[in-house]
C-alpha positions in Angstrom: -0.2 34.8 11.3 -3.2 36.8 12.5 -3.8 34.4 15.4 -0.2 34.8 16.6 -0.4 38.6 16.7 -3.4 38.3 19.1 -1.7 36.4 21.9 0.7 37.4 24.7 3.4 34.8 25.0 3.9 35.6 28.7 0.3 34.5 29.5 0.6 31.0 28.0 1.8 28.4 30.4 0.8 25.2 28.6 -0.1 23.7 25.2 -3.7 23.3 26.4 -3.9 27.0 27.1 -2.5 27.8 23.6 -5.1 25.4 22.0 -7.9 27.0 23.9 -6.9 30.5 22.8 -6.6 29.2 19.2 -10.0 27.7 19.1 -11.6 30.8 20.7 -9.9 33.0 18.0 -11.0 30.6 15.3 -14.6 30.6 16.3 -14.9 34.4 17.2 -12.5 36.0 14.7 -12.1 33.8 11.7 -15.2 31.7 11.0 -17.8 34.3 12.1 -16.4 37.4 10.5 -17.0 38.5 6.9 -14.2 37.9 4.4 -13.7 40.1 1.3 -12.7 37.0 -0.7 -16.2 35.4 0.1 -18.1 38.5 -1.1 -18.6 39.8 2.4 -19.8 36.5 3.8 -18.2 34.6 6.7 -16.8 31.0 6.2 -19.6 29.8 8.4 -22.3 31.5 6.3 -20.8 30.0 3.1 -20.7 26.5 4.6 -24.3 26.8 5.9 -25.5 28.0 2.5 -24.1 24.8 0.8 -24.9 22.3 3.5 -27.7 20.7 1.4 -25.3 19.9 -1.4 -22.6 18.2 0.8 -22.2 14.5 0.3 -20.6 12.7 3.1 -18.9 9.4 2.5 -20.6 6.5 4.4 -18.0 3.8 3.7 -15.6 3.8 6.6 -13.1 1.7 4.8 -13.0 4.1 1.9 -12.4 7.0 4.3 -9.5 5.1 5.9 -7.9 4.3 2.5 -7.9 7.9 1.5 -5.6 8.8 4.4 -3.1 6.0 4.0 0.6 6.6 3.1 1.3 6.1 -0.6 4.5 5.0 -2.3 5.1 3.9 -5.8 7.0 0.6 -6.4 7.9 -1.5 -9.4 6.9 -5.1 -8.9 9.9 -7.3 -9.6 9.9 -10.2 -12.0 9.4 -12.6 -9.1 6.2 -10.6 -8.1 7.8 -9.0 -5.0 8.2 -5.4 -3.8 10.2 -4.0 -1.0 8.9 -1.5 1.6 11.1 -0.4 4.5 13.5 -3.2 3.9 10.7 -5.8 4.2 9.9 -8.0 1.3 6.2 -8.3 0.1 4.8 -10.6 -2.6 1.8 -10.2 -4.8 0.2 -11.9 -7.8 2.5 -12.7 -10.7 0.4 -10.8 -13.1 1.7 -7.5 -11.6 5.4 -8.4 -12.4 7.1 -5.5 -14.2 4.3 -3.0 -13.5 4.6 0.1 -11.4 2.0 0.0 -8.6 1.0 2.4 -5.8 1.2 0.8 -2.4 -1.0 2.3 0.3 -0.4 1.5 4.0 -0.5 2.6 7.6 3.0 2.6 9.1 1.8 0.3 11.9 1.1 -2.4 9.2 4.8 -2.7 8.2 6.2 -5.9 9.6 2.7 -7.4 10.5 2.5 -10.7 8.8 -1.3 -10.7 9.0 -1.8 -7.3 7.3 -2.2 -7.1 3.5 -1.2 -3.9 1.7 -3.6 -2.6 -1.0 -2.1 -2.1 -4.4 -3.4 0.4 -6.9 -2.8 0.8 -10.6 -4.0 4.0 -12.4 -5.9 5.0 -9.3 -7.9 1.8 -9.1 -7.4 -0.9 -6.5 -5.8 -3.8 -8.4 -4.7 -6.3 -5.7 -2.8 -6.8 -2.5 0.7 -7.5 -1.3 1.5 -9.6 1.7 4.7 -10.0 3.7 7.0 -12.8 2.5 7.4 -15.4 5.2 11.0 -16.3 4.4 10.9 -19.8 6.1 7.7 -20.8 4.2 9.0 -19.3 1.0 12.3 -21.3 1.2 10.3 -24.5 1.3 7.7 -23.7 -1.4 7.4 -26.0 -4.3 7.7 -24.2 -7.6 7.3 -25.2 -11.2 9.6 -23.5 -13.6 12.0 -24.7 -16.2 15.1 -24.5 -14.0 13.6 -26.5 -11.2 14.6 -30.2 -11.1 11.2 -31.3 -9.9 9.7 -29.5 -13.0 11.0 -32.1 -15.3 9.2 -35.4 -15.1 11.1 -38.6 -15.4 11.3 -39.5 -19.1 10.6 -43.2 -19.9 12.2 -44.6 -22.9 9.9 -46.5 -25.2 10.4 -50.2 -25.8 11.0 -49.7 -29.5 14.3 -47.9 -28.9 17.4 -49.9 -29.7 20.0 -49.6 -26.9 23.7 -50.0 -28.0 24.6 -51.1 -24.4 22.0 -53.9 -24.5 23.4 -55.1 -27.8 26.9 -55.4 -26.5 25.9 -57.3 -23.4 24.6 -54.6 -21.1 27.8 -54.4 -19.0 29.8 -52.6 -21.7 32.1 -55.6 -22.6 32.4 -56.7 -26.2 
């Protein structure tokens, strides 16, 4: 609010001019002047007094992950989640768990981009976009699948009633 009280609206003819005035005010009035809440020091003086104890992150990937969008999703029983009406799949071990999905909005809909999944603040896995055509033709093994059940051969020691009556059903 202090910045806005220092400008004359009639003198500003572009956003660039407004930005230039703001950064001038920030440097000259805010960061270099003493603040009562900082025991009479300026924000610049406080920063410079603690510069030796600052630890800057070196892992670019970690920095990028911190600024990603975050949403919470429950992984369905078929190991899928939905984000912006797009279906993503993950490892079956996450089924039923609530996971945090982190993403950049530009990644949504990109088949080649995997979304990191976090559980209790730690990276636990990834989710990738379901390719519906490939998914429809995937071979699965589960009790309801016909290909799951192998052909059962009858042992030779079994007595067949139809064989006893002639094989064709006539007596």
